[in-house]
N, C-alpha and C positions, 0 to 999 in steps of 0.2 A: 735225588742229588744227595752226594756225601757231605759231610762237615769238616772242614779244616779248623782245626784251633791252633793259634799261633800266640806267642808272645813277642812282644820288643823288648830290648835291653839296650841299656847303652850308657854313657858317662852324662852328667849334667850338662845340658845345653847342645847335646849332640843333635838334638831334633827328633826324637821318638814322637812326642805328641804332634809335632806339626807333620811329621810322615804320615801318620794315622789320620789326622785331619785331612790332609791333601788326599790321602786314598778315598776318605769316604765323600769329600767334595767331588773329586773326579769321577766317582761312580754313581753319582747323584743319590747317595745314601742319606742324605741330610734333609730332615723334615723342615718344611718352610718356616716354621716358629723358631727353630733351631738357628737357621741362617739369619733370621730377622734380628735375633738376639745378639749374633756374631758381629752383624752390622753395625748395632747400636753400641756394642762394647767398646771401652775406650782404647784397648790394646790393639795396637796397629804395628805392623813391621816397618823397619826403617823406610821403604819405598812407599808407604802409605796403603799397602795392601791389607788384606783381611789376615789377622792372627788365628791361622786354622787349629793351633794348639789349645785354644779354647774349649773345642770339642771334647777333649778328653780330660782337661784339668777341672774338674768338676768341684774341688774343694776351695773354699775361700784362700786359704793359705797357698794352695797351688797357683791360683790366680795372681794372688800378690807378689810371691815369690818367683813365678815362672819358672817352676820345678814340679815334677811329679812325685807325689809323697805316698799316696796309695795306689792299689792296682785298680785300673778304669776298664770295664768291660764294653767291648762295641761289638754290634752285631751288624751284618750286612750280606747281600748275596748278589751274585751275577747270574747269567743264564746256564753257567756250567757248575758253579759250587756256592755253598753256604759257607760262613766264615764267622769265627769267634774270635775277636782280638782280645788280649790282655794287654795293655800299656803299663809295663812295670816300672818302679821307680828306680834310678842309677844308683844312688848314694848308698855307702856301706850301713848307714844308719838304718835303711830299710831293707835288709836282706831278707828278712822274713816275710815282707810283703812280696818280694820278688819269687821266692821259693813257692809261696802259696799260689801265686798267679801260673806260676810254670810247671806246677805238678801234674797237669792233664794236657799240656800242650803237645801236639805232634810237631812242631816245627819252631825254632828259635829264630827271630830275627836280631842280629848283633848290629847295631849301629855304630860306625866308627867315623869320626870327624875327620875329613881329608887333610885338613890342616894340622892335626895333633898325631893321626896314626894310631896305632896299638899303643894303649896306655894300660897304668894297672887296674883301671875298672873294666876295661876290655878282658883282663885276663881274668878276674874275678868272676865276671858274668859267665865267661866261657868254662870255668870251672863249675859254677853251679848248674850250667845246662848239662855238663858231664855229668855230674852228681845226681841229676834227676832223669838221667839216661833218655833225654831228648835225642833222638838218633839225628836229625838234620838240622843243619845251621845255615842260614842265609845272611851273608855279610852284605850290608848295604853301606857302601862308602859315601857317607852323604857330605854336602856342601862341597861337591864338584865344581860348582860355579865359582866359588872362593878361591880355586887354584887355577881357575882357568881352564877346566876340564883336561887337566894335565893327566895323560896315560902312564907316565912314569911314575907319578904318585900313587895312582892306583895299582899298578904293578909291585910297587914297594911294600904296600899294605897287604896285598894278597901274600906275597912271599913271608913277612913277618907274621901273619896270621897263620900260615901254615906250619911254620916252625912251633908257635905256640900250641897247635892242636895234635902234635906228635905224641905228647904225653898222656891227652885226655881221651874219654871214651866217646868220640863223636865220629859217627860212621861217614857222613857225606857233608860237605862245604860247598857251597855256592857264592857267588859273589857278583854284586851288580853295582856299578857307580849311579849314583842319583844326586839329584838336587830336590829336597822335600820342598823347599821355599818357592822355588821355580816350576817345579812339577816335571823335573825333566827324569824319564824313565820311571814313572809312578804308574800312571795308567796306561800310557802310550811310550812306544820307544822314542827317544830324544834326538832331533838332528844335531843337537850341540855334541855330541859325543859319538862321532862317525867311525871311531876305531874300536867301538863296542859293539859286537853282533849278537850278544844275547837277546834275552827276552827282558821286557819291562816288568816292574814288580808284581803288576796285577796279572799279568799273564803268566809269570812264574806261580804265583798261588794258585791260579786257576788250572794250572797243569802238572804241579809238583806230585809224583806218585807217593801216595800216604799208605797204599796197601802193605807194603814192606815194614812199615812202622810198628805194626802190631805182631810181635812174633810169638804170642802166647799161644802154642800149639797144645801145650797139654791140659786137659780138662779140668777144670776148676767150677766149683758151684757152692758158693758161701750160703747156707740155709738162714733167710733172713725171718721168716716165719712158718710154724708150722700150723697148716690150714685143717681145722677139726671143727665143721660146723655143728655136728652132733644134733642135727634135726632129724625128724623121723623120716624124710626122704633121703637125707645124706648122712644116714646112722653109721655107715661103716667108711665114710669119707676121710681119707687121710693123706694129705699132699704137702710137698715141702716147697715154699715160694723163695724165690731168690733170682739172681742175675747170673749168667754165666760171666765168668771173668776169665776165660780161656780155653781154647779148644771148642771141641763140639760134644754134645752126647745125644745118641741114638735110642730108640726104644729098643731092648734086649742087650744093652751094654751091662757089664759086669761091673758095679761099682763099690768102692769103700766108703764108709762115713768115718771121718775122722774128727776127734783123736780116738774115739772107742775102737776103730778097726773091724768093726761090723761090716759084712757083705751082703749084697743082695743084687737083684738085677731091675732096670728100670721096665716098668710096666707100662707106662704111660707118660706122655709130655703134653701139658695143657697151656694153652695160651687164647685168652678171651673167649673160654667156653668151646673152644675150638680144639682137636687134637692135632699135635705134630708129629712126624717121625724123626725130626732132628732139631735140636736147640744149638744156635750157633753163638760164638762169643758175642757178647753183648745184648742176648736176647734176654728179657725178662719173664720167666715161665715158672708153672707148678709142675714139679716132678714126683711121678707116685712110684712107689717101690713095690715089688712083688711080696717082700715080707715086712711084717710089722717090727721095727727094729728100734732101739732107742736113739731117737735124734732130737736136738734142741735147736733153739736159735743160736747161731754161732758156731755150729758144726759145719764141716765141709764134706762135700760128697766129690770123690775124684773117681776116675777110671781105676781099675785094680792095676794096670800095668804103667800106670803114670803117676806114681804118687810122690807127693812134696816131701820135704824135710818136716819132720815132726819131733820136737823137742821143747825143752823148757829153759834152754841155755842158747842165746845167740848173740851174734856180733852184727853191729848195724851202724851205719852211719847216720849222723843226726845233725839237725839244725835246731838250736835252742831258741826258743822264741818269748820267753818270758823275762820280764824285769829281773824277777828273783832268781840267782844262778842255780843251777843243778846242785841237788845235794844228795851225796851218796848214802847219806844216812836216812834218807827218807823214802817211803815205798810211794809209787805212782801206779795209775791205772792204764793199761794200755789197750787201745781199741783196734781191733782188726775187723773189718766187716762189722758183723754184728755181733761179735765176741768182745767182752770186756773182761780183764782178769789182772789182777795185782801183780806188780813187777818190782823188783829192786835191780836198781844198776849198780854193778858190783866193780866196775872199773872204766876209766876214761882212758883209753889206748893212746889216743894222741887229738890235738887239736890242730886245725889246719889255718896258718895265716893266709886268708883269703887274697890279699894283696900281692904275697910273693908266692902262694900254693906250696910253702914249705911248712911240714908236719913238725910239730914239737910235744913234748910230754905236758901233761895237764893235770891238776887236781880236781877242776871242775870246769863246767863251761857257762858264759853268761849271754845276755842279750845278744843275738845275731851270730853267736860263735858256730862253726861248723866242725864236727870231729868225728870220732869213732868211739864207741862204747861196747861193752859186753854187758848183759843184763841176764836176769833169771826170773821166769814167771811161774806163778802160783800153778798153773794149767799148762798142760801140753798145747803147743800152738803149731799149726800147719801152715808153712809159710815156703815160698819159692824165693830166691835171690831176686832182688829189685831188679836187675839188668834183665834177669829172664822173663819176668812178669811183674811189671810195675803195679798192676791191680792187686796181685797176691803178694807183693814184696814190700808194702808199705802199711805204716800204721802210725797212730798218734799217741803221744803220751800226755795224760791228764793229772792235774794236781788235785788229789783227794781233799784236800781243804777246802778249796774254793771251786773245782769243777771246771777249771778254766784249761785250756789246750796249751802244753807249754812246749811241746817239741814234735817235729816230723822226723819219723824213723824210715831209713831205708835198710832192709835187711841184706846182708852180705853173705853170712855163713853161720852154721852150727859152730858151737863152742865144745870141744871134748870135756 
């Protein structure tokens, strides 16, 4: 079975947690003790039915206020596929939480309240989905029961959202009219919406094609560890352990080690004491080379004909996650895979108003701000653009004074 990782996002009270709770409830993915806890809970819907949002609102503050504050992860599976759900908070105050939850998603579900249509938070969430290069979006127009399942309402929201995505990096958008509270089009097709001929939410999730979402065709292998047992029986053993984050490697491939530029040939690929001919994207393996060249943790192996950008100066989109604002006079640590190096942010190119999507000049960035920066690193770094290869185009910034992660970076291009 493959795994579909998806995130849900929407404005406060759009019904994200209820939709996930309904999906889990209708697919029998709730444990008996969880169901008993829900039945004992004081929170009920207006019609006296169970408030399924409790399944994902795990924090006390979330239950008290009826909002989502932190990202809640839920897991379930059907006979066709396994799923990891990230229920993300909708308020601008928790932008950093949404960015964290969406960073590894294959699909984003954007909820829109049928009564309100496309609002500012819809634009903000869609912008973040585009920023994080999530290629597929499913728009669930929720609370259709509160507009009498009116097709005209659904059609207008579709038209409004399509105009919004014209300026965003989103490859594919699908639409489903639902009622999370009533269960319409969640696990099964709803008889209350006869004008809709598409799939239910569950059927869509089970069948959506996710193979095209990973376009990392160029071979990348960040070295996580140099394996040197130095025992009598393995006296000459030297391997490089890591995970392939793009393309494939085969025995006999001519490779280059970056940033040094030394080249060699793959002599062996090892996985769990067995030899492989090929290591595909996502495989965790040990690669052996024909030559003993200088390679350390944080270096990267690439095919000679498929080399990434290697530079000390880059431009990157950034999400600032710290309560202390970005300081242009301070050095930060950048971590990419297993490599850590000191960097200096040289310029804030612009800040994005995530409500209006307008860009403006800025001297710094504060908590939850999105923008673009230029930085210089102490050591050469091997990056692909984030759009081309998310796994090799992303990094984090760390405050050297307290070792806290302060920002997420999405590399866009080299700086001359």
